[in-house]
N, C-alpha and C positions, 0 to 999 in steps of 0.2 A: 652100225645103222641097220633102219628095216629094210625087209625084204623089199616092202614099196619102194623105199629111198635108191634101195641099188641099183634098182630098173631107174629111178630117176638120173642118176648119178651117171649110167651110161649114155643114156637118152641126152646129157645134157654135152659128154664129152663130143656126140658126134653133130650137136647143136653148133659147138665151140669150131668144130673142124668147117662146119659148112659158114660161119660166118667169117671165117678167116680165107677162105677160098673160092667162096659166089656169091657172097654180099652184096657186090658191085653190080650183078645180073639180076637179084630179086628185085620185084617189082618193089614200090616205095611202101604201098598199104601193107606186106610182108615184113618188110624192116620194120615199120610201128609198131607191128604187133607181133612182131617178137620182142622188141625191146620195153613195151607194154609188161609182156609177159614175163620179162625177168626180170626188171624193177618191182613188180608186183611181187612175185614170189620171195625177192631181199626182202623188201618192206615187210611180208607178213609172217619171216622167217625168223629175220635179227630184230624184230619190234620187242621180242620175247625170250627174255633173258635165260628162261629154262632150255629154250628150245635152242638158242645160239648154242650152251654146253654140249646139247647131246647129237647137233646136228653140224659141228662142225665140221669136217671135210667136205656135207653138201653145200653148205654156204660158202666155205674158200671157193668151190669149184663155180658158184654161179657169181661171184665178186670177180673172179677170173673173165666169166663170160661176158659180163660189162663193161670190164675194160676193153675187152678187144670190140667190143661194140662202139663203145665210145672213140677207140681208134679209126674206126670207119665214120661215125657219125658226129663226134665235136670237131670243132664248135658249129659248121656248117649246117648239118641236119639239128643240131640239138642246143641252139646256143645258148641255152638259160641252163645247165648243167650245172654249173656252179654253185649257182641261184638257188638249182633246185635241193644239190646233196647239203647244203648248207643250211637253208630252213628246213628241211627234215630232220635233221640232226638236231633242230632246237624242241621237237618234240619226244622225243623220247631217249632216254643215256644209251638204254641198249642197243639201240638202233644208230645213235652219234658214234658207240663203240666202231659199228660194224664200219658207218659211214668213213670214218680216219682208215681202217685198213683198205679199203676201195678207192681213198686218195694217195696213201704212198703205192698201191701196186701201180695206182696212174703215171704217178713222179716214178718210179722205178722205170716202166714199161716208156713214158716218152726219153728221161734222161739218162737212163743206167743202160739199157736194153735194146735201142732203137734202131740202134747200127746193126743195117743190115736185113732189117727186117720190114722196115717202113723208108718211103724215100728222103732223101736230104729234105728236100721242100716241105712232105708234109711233116718230117720230124720238127723242121722249124718253126712250122706254120702251128704245130701243136705245144712245141715250147714257150712261143710268144704269147699264146694264148693262157698258158700258165700262171705265166709273168704278169700278164694286165690283168686278172683275174684272181691273183694270188690276195690282195689285201680280205677279200671276204673270208676266205680258209683262215690265213693269219687273224683275224677277227675271232672265227671260232676256234684256233688252238687256243687265242689267250684267253677267252671268256672259258673254258673250260678247265685250263691253266688253274687262272684264280677262283673261279668259284666249286669246280666239281668235288665233290666228297665222294666219287664213285674213282677207286682205286682201279679197277681194272679199264676202266674209260681214261683216266687221267694217262695211265701207263700206255697205253695205244696213242695217244694224242703225243707224249712224247719220242715215242718210235717213230708215230709217223712226221712229226717234226724231223727228228732225224735224216726221213730222206730229204728232206727240203734243203737242209740249211748250205749243200753245196752248190745251188743253183739260184735260189731266191736274190732278189738284189738288197744288196747289203743294210739297205738303211731300215730292214726288216730285223734285220740281227745289232747293228751298233746304236742306231736312233730310237728305240724301245725299251722297257724294260727286262725285255726279254731273258738274257744275263745275267742281272743279279735275281731273276726271279730261280733260274735255273739254279745258280747257286747255292741262294737264301733258302728256297721253299724245297726243293728238290733233291740235292745233291747228299745231305744228310739224313735221306731218307730208305731204309735195305730197301727197299722194294722199288725204289725208284733210279740208287744212286749211280746204278751203270749206264742206263741209257741214260741220265744225267751229263755225266762224264763223258760218254760216248760225244752228246753233242757239244760240249766244251771244245773236247781234244777235236770236230771239225770245223770249230768256230776258230781253234789257234794254228788251223792250218792255211787258214785265210794269209792272203801275201799282200798287205795294202799298205801304203803309208797314210793313208788321211784319218785312221783311228787309232791312232798311237795310244792314246790317253786310256783308251776303250779295253785295248790290248793290257795297259798295266793294269786297269779297275781287276780284269777279267784275269790276270794273273795272282795279283795279291788275297783277293777276296778269295779265292779258289785254295788259296794256298793255307788261309785264317782257316778254312773249313776244313780240311784236309789234316790240318794237325790239330784239332779236335776228334776227328772220328779215327783216326792213326797215327798218335803220337809220336816225335822224332826216333822216340827208344825203343820204337817198336820194334823185336826179333822179326822181322818180314818174313823171311826164311822159315821159320819156325812157324809163322802164324801162315803161309799158303801152305805150307805141306799137312796142318794139321786143318783148314780149312774146309768147309763147303765148297759147293764148285758155284756158288752166287760169291765168294767172300774171295774164291781164286781168280774169278773172271773179274773183280774188281783191280787187283794187283797187276792182272794185265792191263785193265782199260788206266790204270793209274801211269804204267811205264808207259803206255801209246803216248798220253795226254802230255806227260813232262817232256819226253823224245820230241814231241810233235812242237811244242812250242817253243821250247830250248833252242830248237835249229832253227825255227824262224824270227824268233822274236826274243832270243837268249840277246844278244847285242843291245836292242832297246833297254832291255833291263840291266844292265851291264852298267849303261850311262848313267845309269841314277843311283848317286851313292847312300842315298837313305832305305834304297833295295838293295844292297848288298848282303845283308842279312836275311834276309827271304830266298834270295839267288841261292846261296851256297844251300840253306835248307833243302831246296827243291832239287840239288846238285846230292848232299845227303840221301834223300829220298831213291836215286838214282841208284847213288850205291849200293844202299841195301837191297832194292827189287833185284841188284847185278848178282846178288848173291843166291837168288830164288833157283834149283832146280828145275827150270823146266826151258825147252828148248825154246819155243817161242816168244817168252821174255827175255829168255838171254839175246837171242838175235834184234830185238827190238833194243835193248840196252846196248849193245853193241855196236848196231847203228850211228847212235848218238855219239860215242864215246870216239868212233872212226871222224865222225865227224866234225866234233871238238877238236879232236888230235889233227886230223889233216887241215881245219882251219888253221889254226894259228903255228902249223910251218909254214903252210903257203904266207903268210903273214910276214914271219922272217926265219928262213931255214937255217937248220941248225946239222952242224955232223952230230953220228950216233955218238963217238966219242967224248963230246964236248957237252954234250947235251943237258941242259940242268934237270928235264922231266926222266930221263934214268938214272942219273946219278943222285937226284935230291938236293942237289945244292942251289947255294941260293947268290946265284952270282950278282953282281952288279950290274950286268948291263942286259939282264932279262928282262927282256919287252914285258910291257905292264900287263896285258893282256894275259900274256903267259903265267906273269907271275901271281896272277889273282887265282886262275886255274891250278899252281904248281900244287897246294895241298891237295883237291880232289884225284887231281892223274896220278900223282904219288901214289894215293891208295888204290886206285884203279888198276895199276902194274902188279899190284902186288892179289888183286882176287883169285 
């Protein structure tokens, strides 16, 4: 950063502290002045793509200051904020990319980090405001995903969407084209595959009964894409050890997706006889990923295998000496679910 920018940066740190600690005692005209100043700096700096890259740290600080202002001002003193930022985003792709970052930061501050920082009443008010006005934000995300050829902007939009998925009304996830767009348009693109798979994992972690068909679709379409990207005969252990960071992250994200989906919805897939083969393919991936020599991935896989074994045991306890899972024998009275998983679990014990 330039020397002048360094002075600006430290000045912004002081400004951020004032906003956090003294905002409520400032005269309204000063509050409005600070707000306009910060917004003006953000628009000026982030509208130029070359400036965005050169002044990344400076713009990041401006974004955080704006979020602190929003926590004080929105929605009471700034009711048009959502429509303002959405409208501005349609004027410039570079500005839109930075606005996605602001929306992501705001979501994190309100839904992830609000505990202990703002009152429960204020937090609830902010959350309600985000939910009530989310349609405008979602339409902007959809527009970018469907129309933009700007890869950094699309990636920023997917990252922002990822932060939204744990709180937005479920209709935006299951009653739109979002799932199919993530799978068909972005999952098989190297630049977007990790964030897309994270989004699908977040969706897979939703535990509701009214969207069973959508969960089945998510599973089958994702598996179809995965088999094209990572054939079932791939030596995943070797691929991980030889892979670049992005490829290694994909394998870890794959383990998270399979673990999350199978824990939450595995029994839904089991009940569909036409999906038994797809289920076995997912379990085969889990076996292959379990061979990867990486602690975090091993913990993820172990969590799923422990969950499955405990679930089968609770349904039909057995003594260790008579266990068909340990002996490998196919006893005539083995419960159906245990019989289904027996070939896979027998391989797990050999890993």
